[in-house]
C-alpha positions in Angstrom: 3.6 21.0 -5.8 6.7 19.3 -7.3 4.9 16.4 -9.0 7.2 14.4 -11.4 4.9 11.7 -12.1 5.5 10.1 -15.4 9.0 11.9 -15.9 12.2 10.2 -16.6 15.3 11.2 -15.1 18.9 10.4 -15.4 21.1 11.0 -12.5 25.0 10.7 -12.8 27.2 10.0 -10.0 24.0 8.6 -8.1 25.7 5.8 -6.4 26.5 8.1 -3.2 26.3 11.6 -1.6 24.5 14.4 -3.5 23.9 12.0 -6.5 22.1 9.4 -4.3 20.1 12.1 -2.3 19.1 13.4 -5.8 17.8 10.0 -7.2 16.1 9.2 -4.0 14.2 12.8 -3.9 13.2 12.7 -7.8 12.0 9.1 -7.2 10.1 10.0 -4.0 8.1 12.8 -6.3 7.2 10.2 -8.8 10.2 10.2 -11.3 11.2 7.0 -12.8 15.2 7.4 -11.9 18.2 6.1 -13.8 20.8 5.8 -11.1 24.2 6.1 -13.1 27.6 5.5 -11.7 30.9 3.7 -12.2 30.0 0.9 -9.8 26.9 -1.1 -10.9 26.7 -2.7 -7.3 26.4 0.4 -5.7 23.8 1.6 -8.1 21.6 -1.3 -7.6 21.5 -0.6 -3.9 20.2 2.8 -4.4 17.7 1.5 -6.9 16.8 -1.1 -4.3 16.3 1.8 -1.9 14.1 3.5 -4.1 12.0 0.4 -4.8 11.6 0.0 -1.2 10.1 3.4 -0.8 7.6 2.5 -3.7 9.5 4.1 -6.5 10.8 3.0 -10.0 14.2 2.8 -10.9 17.1 1.0 -12.8 20.8 1.0 -12.5 23.4 1.7 -15.4 27.0 1.6 -15.0 28.6 4.5 -16.6 32.0 6.0 -16.9 31.0 9.9 -18.1 34.6 10.2 -19.6 33.4 7.5 -22.0 31.0 8.1 -24.8 30.0 4.6 -25.3 28.9 4.4 -21.6 26.8 7.6 -22.0 25.3 6.4 -25.3 24.5 2.9 -23.7 23.0 4.9 -20.4 20.8 6.9 -22.7 19.9 4.1 -24.8 18.8 2.0 -21.8 16.8 4.6 -20.3 14.8 5.2 -23.8 14.6 1.4 -24.3 12.7 1.1 -21.0 10.6 4.3 -20.6 10.8 5.7 -24.2 12.0 9.2 -23.3 14.3 11.4 -21.0 12.6 14.3 -19.2 15.6 15.0 -16.8 19.2 15.2 -16.6 21.1 15.7 -13.7 24.7 16.2 -14.5 26.2 15.4 -11.0 29.2 12.9 -11.5 32.3 14.7 -10.1 35.6 14.7 -8.5 37.6 16.8 -5.9 41.0 16.3 -5.3 42.9 18.7 -2.9 46.4 19.5 -4.7 48.7 22.8 -4.6 48.6 24.5 -7.9 52.5 23.9 -8.1 52.3 20.1 -7.3 49.4 19.6 -9.6 50.3 17.1 -12.5 49.0 17.1 -16.2 47.3 13.9 -15.3 45.4 15.0 -12.3 44.5 18.2 -14.4 43.1 15.9 -17.2 41.2 13.4 -15.2 39.4 16.1 -13.1 38.6 18.2 -16.5 37.4 14.8 -18.2 35.0 13.9 -15.5 33.7 17.3 -14.2 33.3 19.2 -17.5 33.8 16.5 -20.4 31.6 14.4 -18.9 28.8 16.9 -18.5 29.1 17.8 -22.0 28.8 14.4 -23.3 25.9 13.4 -21.1 24.0 16.6 -22.0 24.6 16.3 -25.8 23.3 12.8 -25.5 20.4 13.4 -23.5 19.5 16.6 -25.3 19.2 14.8 -28.7 16.4 12.8 -27.1 14.9 15.8 -25.5 14.7 17.6 -28.8 12.5 14.9 -30.1 9.9 15.4 -27.7 10.5 19.2 -27.6 11.0 19.3 -24.0 13.5 18.7 -21.2 15.2 19.9 -18.1 18.9 19.9 -18.0 20.7 20.6 -14.4 24.1 20.8 -13.9 26.2 20.9 -10.5 28.6 23.1 -10.3 30.1 24.7 -7.3 30.9 28.2 -5.5 34.4 27.6 -6.1 34.3 28.5 -9.9 35.9 31.8 -10.0 34.3 35.0 -11.1 30.7 35.4 -9.2 32.1 32.4 -7.2 35.2 32.0 -5.1 38.9 31.0 -5.8 39.7 28.0 -3.3 43.4 27.1 -2.6 44.3 23.7 -3.8 41.6 23.4 -6.4 42.8 25.0 -9.4 41.5 22.1 -11.7 38.3 21.7 -9.8 37.6 25.3 -9.8 38.5 25.5 -13.6 36.1 22.8 -14.3 33.0 24.1 -12.5 33.5 27.5 -13.9 33.5 25.7 -17.5 30.3 24.0 -16.4 28.5 27.4 -15.7 29.7 28.8 -18.9 28.5 25.6 -20.8 25.2 25.8 -18.8 24.7 29.4 -20.3 25.3 28.6 -23.8 23.3 25.4 -23.9 20.5 27.3 -22.2 20.4 29.8 -25.2 20.9 27.1 -28.0 18.3 24.8 -26.6 15.7 27.2 -25.7 13.8 26.7 -29.0 13.1 23.2 -28.2 11.5 24.0 -24.7 14.6 22.7 -22.8 15.9 24.7 -19.9 19.6 24.2 -18.6 20.5 25.4 -15.3 23.3 25.2 -13.0 23.5 24.8 -9.1 26.4 25.8 -7.0 26.4 24.3 -3.8 28.9 25.5 -1.0 30.1 23.2 1.8 27.9 20.1 1.9 28.3 17.1 4.1 29.7 14.5 1.7 32.8 12.5 1.3 34.2 15.3 -1.2 34.8 17.8 1.8 36.4 15.2 4.1 39.9 16.6 3.8 38.5 20.0 5.2 36.8 18.1 8.0 40.0 16.1 8.9 41.7 19.5 10.0 39.5 21.2 12.7 41.3 24.3 12.0 40.7 24.6 8.6 37.1 23.5 9.1 36.6 26.4 11.5 38.1 29.0 9.3 35.6 27.7 6.4 32.6 27.9 8.8 33.7 31.2 9.5 32.9 32.6 6.2 29.6 30.8 6.0 26.8 33.4 7.7 24.8 30.4 8.6 27.7 28.8 10.4 26.9 25.4 9.4 27.5 23.0 6.5 24.7 22.3 4.1 23.2 18.8 3.6 22.6 16.8 0.4 18.9 16.8 1.1 18.9 20.7 1.0 20.8 20.4 -2.5 18.2 17.8 -3.8 15.2 20.2 -3.0 16.6 22.7 -5.3 17.3 20.0 -7.9 13.7 18.8 -7.5 12.3 22.5 -7.9 14.7 23.0 -11.2 13.4 19.7 -12.4 9.6 20.3 -12.0 7.2 22.5 -14.1 7.1 25.1 -11.7 10.7 26.3 -12.9 9.5 26.5 -16.4 10.6 30.2 -17.0 14.3 29.6 -15.5 16.9 29.0 -17.7 20.7 29.9 -18.1 20.6 30.6 -14.2 23.1 29.5 -11.8 21.6 29.2 -8.1 23.8 29.2 -5.4 23.0 27.2 -2.2 26.0 28.0 0.1 24.6 29.3 3.5 25.2 32.8 2.5 29.2 32.1 1.8 29.2 34.3 -1.3 27.1 37.0 0.2 29.2 37.1 3.4 
């Protein structure tokens, strides 16, 4: 059903964790994948895995806080495959730090990667999508985003960036709709990646968090990737400006 044959997808933060899972999943569905991250070597390893599974991919070193890196990433993708159909804005960092101890530098770094990076990547990819009058932009946010999400202690900077991503998603969806470009966000809860390692290091804290999740477990990256695949496919053609939560029922609980 979710056939991405001949589609070209860029995935940032794709060298490990959820980003790697997204890359493998979209490649398996037939997409040609640009694996982008700060380590060329790590990206090449993901590309090799995709190729071993019969897919097509290339690796691009990209720091999403640098516009020149992003412009190069898009240039490489278009130079190789002549188009960009899908952008998965996934690159991000999560540093647990009490608000009263948070430094200006830590705040700036988190917002630069998690929010400014999404803006720069979306803008660069959208300029190509506008030419072809079609495209899918998928922004990875978080349930730790305030308002319809949750406020998570020690994550003021992270939560601010993720809330900003949701606001950015809604605005871009409206502006880009005339070009047949859909823009959606995904808000994962507790997913088994290195990002939640500090929580898992404390059995008591992990137990407290799991108590809030009706399904009583963390999610795995592949479960999020299946949602990415749906939003990247033609089957989601009437969905735009939405934030889809995948959290085991955390917000409902």
